[in-house]
RODO-2510 file (C-alpha; in nm, 4 decimals, decimal comma):
residues 464
     n   res          X          Y          Z
     1     m    -0,1026     6,0617    -2,8043
     2     i     0,1370     5,9838    -2,5242
     3     q    -0,1090     5,7338    -2,3787
     4     k    -0,1478     5,5679    -2,7180
     5     a     0,2287     5,5442    -2,7581
     6     n     0,2590     5,3816    -2,4171
     7     k    -0,0036     5,1268    -2,5120
     8     e     0,1916     5,0429    -2,8282
     9     e     0,5134     5,0015    -2,6275
    10     n     0,3342     4,7741    -2,3819
    11     k     0,2124     4,5562    -2,6686
    12     v     0,5634     4,5290    -2,8075
    13     w     0,7057     4,4450    -2,4681
    14     k     0,4406     4,1780    -2,4102
    15     l     0,5518     4,0190    -2,7361
    16     l     0,9244     4,0465    -2,6650
    17     a     0,9218     3,9693    -2,2941
    18     p     0,8842     3,5895    -2,3265
    19     i     1,1619     3,5810    -2,5850
    20     v     1,3934     3,7844    -2,3660
    21     v     1,3148     3,5733    -2,0613
    22     l     1,3687     3,2452    -2,2515
    23     t     1,6932     3,3771    -2,3957
    24     c     1,8161     3,4718    -2,0507
    25     i     1,7162     3,1327    -1,9134
    26     g     1,8959     2,9626    -2,2037
    27     l     2,2100     3,1652    -2,1399
    28     v     2,2010     3,0827    -1,7723
    29     i     2,1482     2,7097    -1,8396
    30     t     2,4235     2,7046    -2,1038
    31     a     2,6615     2,8766    -1,8671
    32     a     2,5663     2,6358    -1,5892
    33     l     2,6189     2,3351    -1,8161
    34     a     2,9547     2,4713    -1,9279
    35     v     3,0657     2,5173    -1,5698
    36     t     2,9300     2,1731    -1,4750
    37     n     3,1061     2,0112    -1,7710
    38     q     3,4277     2,1894    -1,6843
    39     l     3,4031     2,0601    -1,3312
    40     t     3,2892     1,7044    -1,4160
    41     a     3,4950     1,6373    -1,7328
    42     p     3,8136     1,5581    -1,5411
    43     v     3,6142     1,3359    -1,3051
    44     i     3,4528     1,1457    -1,5953
    45     a     3,7877     1,1116    -1,7718
    46     a     3,9445     0,9809    -1,4520
    47     q     3,6598     0,7296    -1,4109
    48     q     3,6982     0,6116    -1,7705
    49     a     4,0741     0,5787    -1,7278
    50     a     4,0238     0,3856    -1,4061
    51     a     3,7741     0,1531    -1,5786
    52     a     4,0185     0,0961    -1,8640
    53     d     4,3020     0,0248    -1,6205
    54     a     4,0784    -0,2154    -1,4309
    55     a     3,9942    -0,3970    -1,7551
    56     l     4,3649    -0,4227    -1,8379
    57     k     4,4277    -0,5909    -1,5045
    58     v     4,1368    -0,8296    -1,5654
    59     v     4,2698    -0,9593    -1,8980
    60     l     4,6418    -0,9413    -1,8087
    61     p     4,6626    -0,9663    -1,4290
    62     d     5,0429    -0,9680    -1,4159
    63     g     5,0811    -0,6636    -1,6392
    64     s     5,1804    -0,3130    -1,5310
    65     d     5,3139     0,0118    -1,6786
    66     f     5,1088    -0,0241    -1,9970
    67     t     5,2000     0,1866    -2,3008
    68     d     5,0495     0,2132    -2,6477
    69     i     5,2118     0,0076    -2,9223
    70     t     5,3328     0,2326    -3,2039
    71     g     5,5337     0,1941    -3,5221
    72     v     5,3516    -0,1142    -3,6557
    73     e     5,0550    -0,1510    -3,8878
    74     l     4,7952    -0,3317    -3,6823
    75     p     4,5550    -0,5755    -3,8509
    76     e     4,2014    -0,4811    -3,9415
    77     g     3,9659    -0,5033    -3,6457
    78     v     4,2234    -0,3923    -3,3872
    79     t     4,1198    -0,0633    -3,2276
    80     a     4,3810    -0,0368    -2,9509
    81     a     4,7076    -0,2080    -2,8634
    82     k     4,9116    -0,1896    -2,5442
    83     v     5,2222    -0,3596    -2,4133
    84     a     5,3035    -0,4158    -2,0472
    85     g     5,6215    -0,2390    -1,9445
    86     n     5,7119    -0,5199    -1,7058
    87     g     5,7208    -0,7743    -1,9907
    88     a     5,4074    -0,9627    -1,8838
    89     g     5,2488    -0,9400    -2,2281
    90     y     5,0062    -0,7473    -2,4438
    91     v     4,6462    -0,6255    -2,4433
    92     f     4,4543    -0,5710    -2,7661
    93     t     4,1085    -0,4243    -2,8092
    94     t     3,9431    -0,5748    -3,1145
    95     t     3,6039    -0,6078    -3,2808
    96     g     3,4103    -0,8916    -3,4404
    97     k     3,0711    -0,8984    -3,6066
    98     g     2,8082    -1,0660    -3,3907
    99     f     2,4371    -1,1248    -3,4386
   100     g     2,3354    -0,7796    -3,3163
   101     g     2,6327    -0,5822    -3,4452
   102     d     2,9969    -0,5278    -3,3513
   103     i     3,1350    -0,6980    -3,0412
   104     s     3,4213    -0,5040    -2,8814
   105     v     3,6591    -0,7297    -2,6879
   106     m     3,9706    -0,6686    -2,4813
   107     v     4,2100    -0,9642    -2,5088
   108     g     4,5156    -1,0218    -2,2918
   109     l     4,8060    -1,2295    -2,4246
   110     d     5,1164    -1,3264    -2,2315
   111     a     5,4688    -1,2814    -2,3652
   112     n     5,4383    -1,6119    -2,5533
   113     g     5,1079    -1,5200    -2,7189
   114     a     4,8768    -1,7299    -2,4984
   115     i     4,5433    -1,5860    -2,3850
   116     t     4,5436    -1,4695    -2,0232
   117     g     4,1938    -1,3257    -2,0168
   118     t     3,9145    -1,1613    -2,2167
   119     k     3,6517    -0,8995    -2,1422
   120     v     3,3698    -0,7854    -2,3693
   121     l     3,3511    -0,4064    -2,3587
   122     s     3,0357    -0,3557    -2,5663
   123     n     2,7864    -0,5664    -2,7597
   124     s     2,4270    -0,5820    -2,8815
   125     e     2,3783    -0,9585    -2,8678
   126     t     2,0400    -1,1177    -2,7957
   127     q     1,9687    -1,1662    -2,4273
   128     g     1,9633    -1,5333    -2,3354
   129     i     2,1230    -1,6440    -2,6649
   130     g     2,4227    -1,4441    -2,7805
   131     s     2,4603    -1,3097    -2,4279
   132     k     2,5753    -1,6589    -2,3273
   133     v     2,8890    -1,5905    -2,5292
   134     v     2,9688    -1,2323    -2,4277
   135     e     2,8834    -1,2341    -2,0575
   136     d     3,1702    -1,2215    -1,8078
   137     g     3,2491    -1,5701    -1,6850
   138     s     3,0583    -1,7437    -1,9657
   139     a     3,1547    -2,0986    -2,0593
   140     f     3,2697    -1,9632    -2,3945
   141     q     3,5190    -1,7273    -2,2317
   142     q     3,6266    -1,9744    -1,9647
   143     q     3,7685    -2,2037    -2,2361
   144     l     3,9996    -1,9358    -2,3760
   145     p     4,2883    -1,8891    -2,1254
   146     g     4,6014    -2,0667    -2,2409
   147     m     4,5000    -2,0878    -2,6072
   148     t     4,7524    -1,9717    -2,8674
   149     d     4,5229    -1,9961    -3,1711
   150     t     4,1507    -2,0106    -3,2443
   151     s     4,1394    -2,3622    -3,3887
   152     g     4,0260    -2,5240    -3,0644
   153     i     3,7596    -2,2708    -2,9658
   154     q     3,4178    -2,4320    -2,9271
   155     a     3,1161    -2,2280    -3,0354
   156     t     2,8232    -2,2008    -2,7954
   157     s     2,5269    -2,4088    -2,9111
   158     g     2,2460    -2,1893    -3,0433
   159     a     2,4718    -1,8838    -3,0599
   160     t     2,6932    -1,9609    -3,3579
   161     v     2,6940    -1,6086    -3,5000
   162     s     2,7886    -1,4523    -3,1668
   163     s     3,0559    -1,7187    -3,1175
   164     n     3,2001    -1,6512    -3,4625
   165     g     3,2071    -1,2801    -3,3866
   166     m     3,4089    -1,3465    -3,0729
   167     i     3,6401    -1,5854    -3,2572
   168     s     3,7045    -1,3200    -3,5236
   169     a     3,7854    -1,0646    -3,2549
   170     i     4,0231    -1,3057    -3,0812
   171     q     4,1911    -1,3955    -3,4110
   172     a     4,2526    -1,0240    -3,4671
   173     a     4,4281    -1,0143    -3,1290
   174     f     4,6498    -1,3094    -3,2235
   175     d     4,7342    -1,1385    -3,5534
   176     a     4,8150    -0,8155    -3,3688
   177     y     5,0481    -1,0079    -3,1378
   178     v     5,2345    -1,1472    -3,4381
   179     v     5,2982    -0,8094    -3,5990
   180     s     5,3719    -0,6464    -3,2630
   181     t     5,6480    -0,9014    -3,2018
   182     g     5,8030    -0,8558    -3,5446
   183     g     5,6303    -1,1373    -3,7294
   184     t     5,4189    -1,1465    -4,0441
   185     v     5,0557    -1,2537    -4,0534
   186     e     4,9824    -1,5063    -4,3242
   187     a     4,7163    -1,3946    -4,5660
   188     t     4,3871    -1,5826    -4,5485
   189     v     4,3460    -1,8249    -4,8365
   190     y     3,9859    -1,8826    -4,9375
   191     e     3,8621    -2,2019    -5,1021
   192     a     3,6093    -2,2562    -5,3774
   193     p     3,2449    -2,2992    -5,2754
   194     a     3,1166    -2,6555    -5,3098
   195     n     2,8655    -2,5519    -5,5771
   196     l     3,1323    -2,4152    -5,8129
   197     t     3,1011    -2,6815    -6,0841
   198     d     3,2290    -2,7158    -6,4394
   199     d     2,8827    -2,6324    -6,5712
   200     v     2,8666    -2,3096    -6,3716
   201     l     3,2054    -2,1924    -6,4988
   202     a     3,1205    -2,2909    -6,8563
   203     e     2,8059    -2,0783    -6,8295
   204     y     3,0055    -1,7664    -6,7469
   205     y     3,3246    -1,8466    -6,9410
   206     p     3,2351    -2,0655    -7,2407
   207     g     3,5395    -2,2588    -7,3637
   208     a     3,7816    -2,0871    -7,1250
   209     t     4,0867    -2,2686    -6,9894
   210     f     4,1670    -2,1799    -6,6288
   211     t     4,4766    -2,2099    -6,4149
   212     d     4,4226    -2,2695    -6,0446
   213     v     4,6041    -2,0153    -5,8299
   214     v     4,6025    -1,9380    -5,4598
   215     g     4,2603    -1,7914    -5,3874
   216     g     4,0907    -1,8550    -5,7208
   217     k     4,1322    -1,9225    -6,0928
   218     v     4,2760    -1,7150    -6,3784
   219     s     4,2299    -1,7239    -6,7547
   220     d     4,2350    -1,4921    -7,0556
   221     a     3,8559    -1,4711    -7,0255
   222     g     3,8588    -1,3407    -6,6687
   223     t     3,9260    -1,4232    -6,3061
   224     v     3,7389    -1,6202    -6,0405
   225     v     3,8058    -1,5019    -5,6852
   226     y     3,7098    -1,6989    -5,3741
   227     a     3,6059    -1,5406    -5,0456
   228     s     3,4160    -1,6311    -4,7304
   229     e     3,2298    -1,4696    -4,4410
   230     n     3,0448    -1,6177    -4,1457
   231     g     2,6716    -1,6535    -4,1970
   232     m     2,3959    -1,7831    -3,9715
   233     g     2,5080    -2,1458    -3,9727
   234     g     2,8805    -2,1091    -4,0409
   235     p     3,1158    -1,9904    -4,3170
   236     v     2,9499    -1,8918    -4,6440
   237     d     3,1992    -1,9575    -4,9253
   238     v     3,1603    -1,7380    -5,2329
   239     a     3,3076    -1,7328    -5,5858
   240     v     3,2916    -1,4010    -5,7704
   241     f     3,3284    -1,4050    -6,1494
   242     f     3,5165    -1,1145    -6,3087
   243     d     3,5512    -1,0645    -6,6817
   244     a     3,8709    -0,9629    -6,8628
   245     n     3,7935    -0,5980    -6,7742
   246     d     3,7604    -0,6771    -6,4017
   247     s     3,3840    -0,6227    -6,4025
   248     i     3,1680    -0,8642    -6,2035
   249     i     2,9661    -1,0846    -6,4372
   250     g     2,8199    -1,3105    -6,1689
   251     a     2,8701    -1,4854    -5,8352
   252     i     2,7615    -1,7951    -5,6472
   253     a     2,7657    -1,8842    -5,2780
   254     d     2,7573    -2,2119    -5,0875
   255     t     2,4694    -2,1490    -4,8468
   256     s     2,4025    -2,5155    -4,7704
   257     s     2,4654    -2,4623    -4,3971
   258     e     2,2248    -2,1684    -4,3732
   259     t     1,8627    -2,1696    -4,2582
   260     p     1,6312    -2,3630    -4,4946
   261     d     1,3792    -2,1465    -4,6834
   262     y     1,5609    -1,8300    -4,5727
   263     g     1,9391    -1,8228    -4,6089
   264     q     1,9822    -2,1325    -4,8249
   265     p     1,8021    -2,0036    -5,1396
   266     l     2,0333    -1,7005    -5,1625
   267     g     2,3348    -1,8939    -5,2947
   268     e     2,2221    -1,8909    -5,6561
   269     g     1,9588    -1,7049    -5,8571
   270     d     1,8211    -1,3513    -5,8322
   271     f     2,0102    -1,2420    -5,5221
   272     m     2,3482    -1,3464    -5,6596
   273     d     2,2628    -1,1920    -5,9976
   274     s     2,2141    -0,8579    -5,8239
   275     f     2,5933    -0,8349    -5,7807
   276     i     2,6500    -0,8182    -6,1587
   277     g     2,8200    -0,4907    -6,2427
   278     v     2,8554    -0,3627    -5,8860
   279     t     3,1803    -0,2238    -5,7478
   280     s     3,0854    -0,2861    -5,3852
   281     g     2,8660    -0,5352    -5,2037
   282     d     2,6995    -0,2403    -5,0296
   283     e     2,5215    -0,1586    -5,3552
   284     v     2,3030    -0,4659    -5,3029
   285     d     2,0221    -0,4600    -5,0467
   286     g     2,0121    -0,7291    -4,7794
   287     v     1,7283    -0,9799    -4,7783
   288     s     1,4612    -0,9355    -4,5121
   289     g     1,4359    -1,2510    -4,3026
   290     a     1,7844    -1,3621    -4,4097
   291     t     1,9858    -1,0566    -4,3133
   292     i     2,2830    -1,2408    -4,1639
   293     t     2,3264    -1,4680    -4,4657
   294     s     2,2837    -1,1900    -4,7200
   295     d     2,5214    -0,9632    -4,5255
   296     a     2,7772    -1,2474    -4,5183
   297     i     2,7542    -1,2808    -4,8966
   298     k     2,7847    -0,9034    -4,9424
   299     g     3,0894    -0,8982    -4,7158
   300     a     3,2484    -1,1879    -4,9048
   301     v     3,1924    -1,0098    -5,2362
   302     d     3,3739    -0,7061    -5,0935
   303     i     3,6641    -0,9310    -4,9904
   304     a     3,6769    -1,0774    -5,3412
   305     i     3,6797    -0,7304    -5,4962
   306     a     3,9632    -0,6264    -5,2644
   307     n     4,1628    -0,9437    -5,3451
   308     l     4,1100    -0,9428    -5,7232
   309     q     4,4517    -0,8055    -5,8169
   310     t     4,6242    -1,0334    -5,5660
   311     v     4,4593    -1,3405    -5,7186
   312     k     4,5413    -1,2255    -6,0719
   313     s     4,9106    -1,2115    -5,9788
   314     a     4,9119    -1,5222    -5,7542
   315     e     5,1362    -1,8219    -5,8074
   316     p     4,9771    -2,1191    -5,9896
   317     v     4,8817    -2,4209    -5,7826
   318     t     5,0802    -2,7250    -5,8955
   319     g     4,8795    -2,9346    -6,1373
   320     g     4,6016    -2,6766    -6,1475
   321     t     4,5516    -2,6093    -6,5199
   322     t     4,2044    -2,7128    -6,6319
   323     s     3,9773    -2,6717    -6,9302
   324     g     3,6325    -2,5233    -6,9200
   325     g     3,6798    -2,4125    -6,5610
   326     a     3,7040    -2,7624    -6,4114
   327     e     3,9080    -2,7943    -6,0952
   328     n     4,1859    -3,0502    -6,1027
   329     t     4,1108    -3,3174    -5,8436
   330     t     4,3452    -3,5891    -5,9672
   331     g     4,5933    -3,5304    -5,6874
   332     g     4,8391    -3,3029    -5,8649
   333     d     5,1812    -3,4138    -5,9814
   334     t     5,2670    -3,7768    -6,0357
   335     a     5,5886    -3,9461    -5,9395
   336     s     5,7346    -3,8476    -6,2769
   337     e     5,8051    -3,5114    -6,1159
   338     t     5,9963    -3,6566    -5,8266
   339     s     5,9639    -3,4882    -5,4884
   340     a     6,2501    -3,5167    -5,2442
   341     a     6,2277    -3,6325    -4,8839
   342     p     6,1689    -3,3658    -4,6180
   343     a     6,4783    -3,2819    -4,4142
   344     n     6,3161    -3,4019    -4,0916
   345     l     6,2516    -3,7547    -4,2244
   346     t     6,5276    -3,9215    -4,0230
   347     d     6,6190    -4,2851    -3,9601
   348     d     6,4772    -4,2497    -3,6088
   349     v     6,1423    -4,1364    -3,7462
   350     l     6,1283    -4,4332    -3,9863
   351     a     6,2252    -4,6717    -3,7089
   352     e     5,9422    -4,5348    -3,4941
   353     y     5,6810    -4,6187    -3,7588
   354     y     5,8498    -4,9260    -3,9132
   355     p     6,0561    -5,1023    -3,6430
   356     g     6,3259    -5,3169    -3,8002
   357     a     6,2103    -5,2531    -4,1574
   358     a     6,4613    -5,2325    -4,4427
   359     f     6,3692    -4,9796    -4,7112
   360     t     6,4648    -4,9452    -5,0738
   361     d     6,4849    -4,5943    -5,2166
   362     v     6,2730    -4,5548    -5,5292
   363     e     6,1617    -4,2633    -5,7410
   364     g     5,9267    -4,0570    -5,5241
   365     g     5,9759    -4,2424    -5,1955
   366     k     6,0789    -4,5624    -5,0195
   367     v     5,9367    -4,9152    -5,0276
   368     s     5,9566    -5,2126    -4,7912
   369     d     5,7519    -5,5123    -4,6840
   370     a     5,6343    -5,3068    -4,3844
   371     g     5,4885    -5,0282    -4,5942
   372     t     5,5582    -4,7412    -4,8306
   373     v     5,6838    -4,3841    -4,7834
   374     v     5,5667    -4,1375    -5,0487
   375     y     5,7147    -3,7909    -5,0940
   376     a     5,5236    -3,4845    -5,2098
   377     a     5,5704    -3,1091    -5,2022
   378     k     5,3535    -2,8000    -5,2262
   379     q     5,4201    -2,4284    -5,2124
   380     g     5,3548    -2,2790    -4,8694
   381     m     5,3556    -1,9184    -4,7570
   382     m     5,7327    -1,8719    -4,7511
   383     s     5,8762    -2,1891    -4,9029
   384     e     5,8138    -2,5202    -5,0744
   385     i     5,6905    -2,7578    -4,8050
   386     k     5,8174    -3,1134    -4,8457
   387     v     5,6069    -3,3922    -4,6996
   388     a     5,6548    -3,7649    -4,6466
   389     v     5,3417    -3,9763    -4,6008
   390     l     5,4019    -4,3056    -4,4220
   391     f     5,1698    -4,5872    -4,5349
   392     g     5,1370    -4,9271    -4,3694
   393     a     5,1425    -5,2578    -4,5558
   394     d     4,7655    -5,2252    -4,6056
   395     d     4,8074    -4,8734    -4,7526
   396     t     4,6643    -4,7046    -4,4427
   397     i     4,8332    -4,3795    -4,3423
   398     l     5,0373    -4,4326    -4,0259
   399     g     5,1600    -4,0743    -4,0057
   400     i     5,3231    -3,7912    -4,1963
   401     v     5,6344    -3,5773    -4,1718
   402     a     5,6290    -3,2188    -4,3020
   403     d     5,9228    -2,9798    -4,3200
   404     c     5,7733    -2,6369    -4,2433
   405     s     6,0911    -2,4945    -4,0946
   406     q     6,1030    -2,2076    -4,3467
   407     e     5,7453    -2,0956    -4,2861
   408     t     5,6416    -1,8034    -4,0630
   409     p     5,7650    -1,8730    -3,7072
   410     g     5,4829    -1,9471    -3,4650
   411     l     5,2266    -1,9673    -3,7457
   412     g     5,3224    -2,1595    -4,0595
   413     t     5,5695    -2,3708    -3,8625
   414     l     5,2717    -2,5129    -3,6698
   415     a     5,1783    -2,7101    -3,9812
   416     g     5,4881    -2,9251    -3,9309
   417     e     5,4280    -2,9949    -3,5626
   418     e     5,2798    -3,3144    -3,4205
   419     d     4,9550    -3,1526    -3,3034
   420     f     4,8692    -3,0991    -3,6697
   421     t     5,0511    -3,3825    -3,8489
   422     s     4,9177    -3,6537    -3,6144
   423     q     4,5640    -3,5800    -3,7394
   424     f     4,6426    -3,7430    -4,0756
   425     a     4,6822    -4,0930    -3,9302
   426     g     4,4075    -4,3151    -4,0713
   427     v     4,2509    -4,0623    -4,3083
   428     t     4,1759    -4,1474    -4,6694
   429     s     4,1792    -3,7824    -4,7766
   430     a     4,3543    -3,4800    -4,6300
   431     d     4,0260    -3,2932    -4,6643
   432     e     3,9211    -3,4725    -4,3454
   433     v     4,1676    -3,2516    -4,1547
   434     d     4,0896    -2,8865    -4,0830
   435     s     4,3424    -2,6225    -4,1833
   436     i     4,5070    -2,4184    -3,9087
   437     s     4,3435    -2,0815    -3,8466
   438     g     4,6082    -1,8129    -3,8933
   439     a     4,8311    -2,0515    -4,0898
   440     t     4,5942    -2,1431    -4,3693
   441     v     4,8458    -2,1261    -4,6532
   442     s     5,1028    -2,3495    -4,4844
   443     s     4,8554    -2,6045    -4,3477
   444     t     4,6646    -2,6185    -4,6773
   445     a     4,9939    -2,6834    -4,8587
   446     v     5,0566    -2,9796    -4,6269
   447     k     4,7052    -3,1105    -4,6892
   448     d     4,7473    -3,0770    -5,0670
   449     a     5,0801    -3,2594    -5,0481
   450     v     4,9191    -3,5432    -4,8518
   451     n     4,6459    -3,5743    -5,1148
   452     e     4,9135    -3,5822    -5,3825
   453     a     5,0963    -3,8604    -5,1978
   454     i     4,7736    -4,0600    -5,1651
   455     a     4,7191    -4,0274    -5,5401
   456     n     5,0784    -4,1350    -5,6122
   457     l     5,0977    -4,4302    -5,3678
   458     q     5,0497    -4,7055    -5,6255
   459     t     5,2970    -4,5425    -5,8646
   460     v     5,5637    -4,5354    -5,5933
   461     k     5,4909    -4,8964    -5,4922
   462     e     5,5285    -5,0087    -5,8522
   463     a     5,8561    -4,8187    -5,8783
   464     g     5,9958    -5,0659    -5,6278
***
């Protein structure tokens, strides 16, 4: 009996022994890992801190005594913000959406908001294509030092999506600088997609009369909200149609710059119809083979949803009431609603463009044998922006003057400076001039005023 009992115990032990041994080994390994982690954690943390400090010195070489920026609401896309204690400037860590995913960038700005350096911290861009944008010392990054806005940044050929991701990340840094220095970032104003026609609006809102407002159109039948996101070939402009109950009843997208046979067909039809009734763009699946374009449209729809209430309460655009959804393109107000001269239209300015000319003041401007000055005004971000367009004797635009002195300092005020206003010389439409990134509302107001002046030129000439 005793021998039998011993045999049974041996069987049990044979079964339990491996488990006991493995458990002991596991406990020993766990304990060893815990001790190792305890010993190495401070070393790893010190290495990470040293790497971060080194990156700070790369993007802001003159900076020292960095501290975190607190007490301000940083813009979306900003993951970290530091200020140099010695007054050299700021360093912001931001993200932008590239071809392979998020691009994390550290951007240094001096005390005046000019780029001092950039360093990509992480990315998943395609080797040999997008990597040309994100690599240290790339031509894309070499162009950046000294820039104070993103308007002059040149995308890398063949890597547009990666370039746009970097530009978005850098714009976030500029926006963070503005709020960190006590300023206000102007809201992005989106424009209607080129394929938003009267027939399209009439299809969704039969017989409706719309009023153009900043960022879309409003009517008793519903609201149209504009939005845009970067696709494969550039910005994809979207219009989302909401009914009177704020439900999405349709959407269209201008995909004309996207890849033929892939991204381009998504702008109208089944894919856009899939947004009907959704409350988020994430409810719609992306399109295989056109992921970047479809994701851009989905992202734009989300922007439109987020901005719906803002558009519904937005100020009307002057001269923007239309029937059947048609957009007013007649140039806005006529000289019967007389605009006054901008405050910075001085005798010296007139003498510069019209040496020795004698002008007669008329309703809406000034006339002379040397040319015509036409006044116009449009609502900017913070104020009504008054503009004077200076035409030569052959009705060619010689230049413009815009009073943007009441706009956001360092942003909207740029729309009144020569770097922007000089671009209107010789144009036949203000649409030939790009708006200023980061000052879209103010610069678009100037452009709209110029178009209004062009439309009113003959009326002002006849007034003389």
